[in-house]
SEFI-268281 format. One record per residue: residue in one letter; x, y, z of N, C-alpha, C in turn. Coordinates in steps of 0.2 Angstrom, whole numbers, padded with zeros to 4 digits, always signed. Example, Ala and Ser with C-alpha at 12.3 -4.5 7.8 and 13.67 -1.06 7.14 Angstrom:
BEGIN
A+0066-0028+0039+0062-0022+0039+0066-0016+0039;S+0064-0011+0035+0068-0005+0036+0064+0000+0039;
***
This chain:
BEGIN
M+0069-0203-0314+0068-0197-0310+0061-0195-0312;K+0059-0195-0319+0052-0193-0321+0047-0198-0318;T+0049-0204-0317+0044-0209-0314+0043-0208-0307;L+0047-0206-0303+0047-0204-0296+0043-0198-0295;L+0044-0193-0300+0040-0187-0300+0032-0188-0302;F+0031-0192-0306+0025-0194-0308+0021-0198-0302;V+0025-0203-0299+0022-0206-0293+0020-0202-0288;L+0025-0197-0286+0023-0192-0281+0017-0187-0282;V+0017-0185-0289+0011-0181-0290+0004-0185-0291;L+0005-0190-0293-0001-0195-0292-0003-0197-0285;L+0002-0198-0281+0000-0199-0273-0003-0193-0270;A+0000-0187-0272-0003-0181-0270-0010-0180-0272;V-0012-0181-0278-0019-0181-0281-0023-0186-0278;V-0021-0192-0276-0025-0197-0273-0027-0195-0266;V-0022-0192-0263-0024-0189-0255-0028-0184-0255;A-0027-0179-0260-0031-0173-0260-0039-0176-0262;L-0039-0181-0267-0046-0182-0268-0049-0186-0262;A-0045-0190-0259-0048-0194-0253-0050-0190-0248;S-0046-0184-0246-0049-0180-0242-0055-0176-0243;Q-0056-0174-0250-0062-0170-0251-0068-0175-0251;F-0067-0181-0252-0073-0186-0251-0074-0188-0245;G-0070-0185-0240-0071-0187-0233-0068-0194-0230;L-0063-0196-0234-0060-0202-0232-0055-0202-0227;L-0053-0196-0225-0048-0194-0220-0051-0192-0214;R-0058-0192-0213-0062-0190-0207-0061-0195-0201;G-0060-0201-0202-0060-0206-0197-0067-0207-0194;R-0067-0212-0190-0073-0213-0187-0075-0210-0180;T-0081-0208-0179-0083-0205-0172-0081-0210-0167;P-0078-0208-0162-0077-0213-0156-0083-0214-0152;G-0085-0220-0152-0091-0222-0148-0091-0222-0140;D-0085-0220-0138-0084-0220-0130-0082-0213-0128;L-0085-0208-0130-0084-0201-0128-0089-0200-0122;G-0088-0195-0119-0092-0193-0113-0089-0194-0106;V-0092-0193-0101-0090-0194-0094-0092-0201-0091;R-0087-0204-0089-0089-0211-0086-0085-0211-0079;D-0089-0211-0074-0086-0212-0067-0081-0206-0065;G-0084-0200-0067-0079-0194-0067-0073-0193-0070;R-0073-0197-0076-0067-0196-0080-0070-0195-0088;L-0066-0191-0092-0066-0192-0099-0062-0198-0101;K-0063-0199-0108-0059-0204-0111-0052-0203-0110;P-0047-0209-0109-0040-0207-0108-0037-0204-0114;P-0031-0201-0114-0028-0199-0120-0026-0204-0125;S-0025-0202-0131-0024-0207-0137-0017-0211-0135;M-0016-0216-0138-0010-0220-0137-0004-0217-0140;S-0005-0213-0145+0000-0209-0149-0001-0202-0147;P+0005-0199-0149+0005-0191-0147+0001-0186-0151;N-0005-0188-0151-0010-0183-0155-0016-0181-0151;S-0015-0181-0144-0020-0179-0140-0018-0175-0134;V-0022-0171-0130-0021-0168-0124-0027-0170-0120;S-0025-0170-0113-0031-0172-0108-0029-0168-0102;S-0034-0165-0098-0032-0163-0092-0033-0168-0087;Q-0035-0173-0089-0035-0179-0084-0030-0185-0085;A-0025-0183-0089-0020-0188-0091-0017-0191-0085;G-0016-0187-0080-0013-0189-0074-0017-0195-0070;L-0023-0196-0072-0028-0201-0069-0026-0208-0072;Y-0022-0208-0076-0019-0215-0080-0012-0215-0080;P-0009-0217-0073-0002-0217-0072+0002-0221-0077;D-0001-0226-0079+0003-0231-0084+0002-0230-0091;H-0002-0224-0093-0003-0222-0099+0004-0221-0103;P+0006-0222-0108+0012-0221-0112+0013-0214-0114;Q+0007-0210-0115+0007-0203-0117+0005-0198-0111;R+0005-0201-0105+0003-0197-0100+0006-0190-0099;A+0013-0190-0099+0017-0184-0098+0015-0179-0104;Y+0015-0182-0110+0015-0178-0116+0008-0175-0117;A+0003-0179-0115-0004-0177-0116-0007-0172-0110;Q-0003-0172-0105-0006-0168-0099-0007-0160-0101;I-0012-0157-0100-0014-0150-0100-0018-0149-0094;A-0018-0142-0093-0021-0140-0087-0028-0139-0089;P-0033-0140-0083-0040-0139-0084-0042-0132-0086;L-0047-0131-0089-0049-0124-0089-0053-0121-0083;P-0052-0114-0082-0055-0112-0076-0062-0111-0077;V-0066-0111-0071-0073-0110-0071-0074-0102-0070;R-0078-0099-0074-0079-0092-0074-0086-0091-0072;G-0088-0090-0066-0095-0089-0064-0097-0097-0062;S-0102-0099-0064-0104-0106-0063-0102-0110-0068;G-0101-0117-0067-0100-0122-0072-0104-0122-0078;P-0111-0121-0078-0115-0120-0084-0114-0114-0088;E-0112-0109-0083-0111-0103-0087-0105-0103-0091;T-0099-0107-0088-0093-0107-0092-0094-0112-0097;I-0098-0117-0097-0099-0121-0103-0103-0118-0108;E-0107-0113-0107-0111-0109-0112-0106-0104-0115;R-0101-0101-0111-0096-0097-0114-0092-0101-0119;L-0090-0107-0117-0086-0111-0121-0089-0112-0128;R-0096-0114-0127-0100-0116-0133-0099-0110-0138;R-0100-0104-0135-0100-0098-0140-0093-0096-0142;I-0088-0098-0139-0081-0097-0141-0080-0102-0147;V-0081-0109-0145-0080-0114-0151-0084-0113-0157;E-0090-0110-0156-0094-0109-0162-0091-0104-0167;A-0087-0100-0164-0084-0094-0168-0078-0096-0171;M-0075-0103-0170-0069-0105-0172-0070-0109-0179;E-0065-0108-0184-0066-0111-0190-0066-0119-0190;G-0070-0121-0193-0070-0129-0194-0074-0132-0187;A-0076-0128-0183-0080-0131-0177-0087-0133-0178;K-0089-0139-0175-0096-0140-0176-0098-0143-0169;V-0102-0140-0166-0105-0142-0159-0110-0148-0160;V-0107-0154-0157-0111-0160-0158-0116-0161-0152;K-0113-0160-0147-0118-0160-0140-0116-0155-0136;A-0122-0151-0133-0121-0146-0128-0126-0147-0123;D-0124-0148-0116-0129-0147-0111-0125-0143-0106;S-0129-0143-0100-0127-0137-0094-0119-0140-0091;G-0118-0146-0092-0111-0148-0089-0106-0151-0094;Y-0108-0152-0101-0104-0155-0106-0104-0152-0112;L-0099-0152-0116-0099-0150-0122-0095-0154-0127;Y-0096-0156-0133-0093-0160-0137-0093-0157-0144;V-0087-0155-0146-0086-0152-0153-0081-0156-0157;Q-0083-0156-0164-0078-0159-0169-0075-0153-0173;Y-0069-0153-0173-0065-0148-0178-0063-0152-0184;T-0064-0149-0190-0062-0152-0196-0058-0147-0200;S-0052-0150-0202-0047-0145-0204-0049-0144-0212;R-0047-0137-0213-0049-0135-0220-0047-0139-0226;M-0041-0140-0226-0038-0143-0232-0039-0151-0233;M-0036-0154-0228-0037-0162-0228-0044-0165-0225;K-0047-0161-0221-0053-0163-0218-0052-0168-0213;F-0046-0168-0210-0046-0172-0204-0051-0169-0198;V-0053-0174-0194-0057-0172-0189-0054-0173-0182;D-0054-0169-0177-0052-0169-0170-0058-0169-0166;D-0058-0173-0161-0064-0173-0156-0062-0169-0150;A-0066-0164-0147-0064-0161-0142-0070-0161-0136;E-0069-0162-0131-0073-0163-0124-0072-0158-0119;F-0077-0155-0116-0076-0150-0111-0081-0152-0106;W-0079-0154-0100-0084-0157-0094-0083-0152-0088;F-0089-0150-0086-0088-0146-0079-0087-0152-0073;D-0082-0152-0070-0080-0156-0065-0082-0153-0058;P-0088-0154-0055-0091-0151-0049-0086-0152-0043;R-0083-0158-0043-0078-0160-0037-0072-0154-0037;S-0070-0153-0043-0063-0149-0043-0065-0142-0045;N-0071-0141-0047-0074-0133-0049-0069-0132-0055;V-0068-0136-0060-0064-0134-0066-0068-0137-0072;I-0066-0135-0078-0068-0138-0084-0062-0143-0087;Q-0064-0149-0086-0059-0155-0088-0060-0155-0096;V-0054-0156-0099-0054-0156-0106-0050-0161-0110;R-0053-0164-0115-0049-0169-0119-0050-0167-0126;S-0044-0167-0131-0045-0165-0137-0040-0170-0141;A-0043-0173-0146-0039-0179-0149-0040-0180-0157;S-0035-0181-0161-0035-0182-0167-0038-0189-0168;R-0043-0190-0174-0045-0197-0175-0040-0201-0179;L-0036-0198-0183-0032-0202-0187-0024-0200-0186;G-0020-0204-0187-0012-0201-0187-0009-0202-0180;R-0002-0202-0181+0001-0203-0175+0003-0196-0171;S+0004-0191-0175+0005-0184-0172+0000-0180-0175;D-0001-0174-0171-0005-0169-0173-0001-0163-0174;F+0005-0163-0174+0010-0157-0173+0008-0152-0169;G+0005-0153-0163+0003-0149-0157-0004-0145-0159;V-0007-0147-0164-0013-0143-0165-0018-0143-0160;N-0020-0149-0157-0024-0150-0151-0023-0146-0145;R-0016-0146-0143-0014-0142-0138-0015-0134-0140;A-0012-0133-0145-0013-0125-0147-0021-0123-0147;R-0025-0127-0150-0033-0125-0150-0035-0124-0143;I-0033-0129-0138-0035-0129-0131-0033-0122-0128;E-0026-0121-0129-0023-0115-0126-0027-0109-0129;A-0028-0109-0136-0032-0103-0138-0038-0102-0136;I-0042-0108-0134-0049-0108-0131-0048-0105-0124;R-0043-0107-0120-0041-0105-0113-0040-0097-0113;A-0036-0094-0118-0035-0087-0119-0042-0084-0120;R-0046-0086-0125-0052-0082-0125-0057-0083-0120;L-0057-0088-0116-0061-0089-0110-0059-0085-0105;E-0052-0084-0104-0050-0080-0099-0051-0072-0100;G-0051-0071-0106-0052-0064-0109-0060-0062-0109;A-0064-0067-0109-0071-0066-0110-0074-0063-0103;E-0078-0058-0104-0081-0055-0100-0088-0059-0097;K-0089-0058-0090-0095-0062-0087-0101-0059-0090;P-0106-0063-0091-0112-0060-0094-0116-0055-0089;
***
């Protein structure tokens, strides 16, 4: 019993140290952005959400990953700017890329330093903000990406027009 306890404590210390040295960040995906009017497909495991999951009918996570796009408030560029301000106020958020039609944000968890990548794209055809948010590591995110996008939606819908 003492050996098992020792191993568990040692494992916890190793994981904690690995997280603090950034070993649990994962790699930045090289295929983010908009291609042919689409964001990257959802992850193959249940750790992402995408408003464009329906565009990938054979994707194994299509039903789980589906989330509604965000509404446009004013114009697309105005909405992207509002989103930038909203996400900059969120804990662990770092805006990596922002232009008038696209926003890429990395979210780093406080304790374990896991990184999630979130993209927001103004889709002029549909007049909505398409969104994709995914964890870099692990099979499950315990609903974190969905909850984050829904919190952003609530703030966006509550935001006043400039």
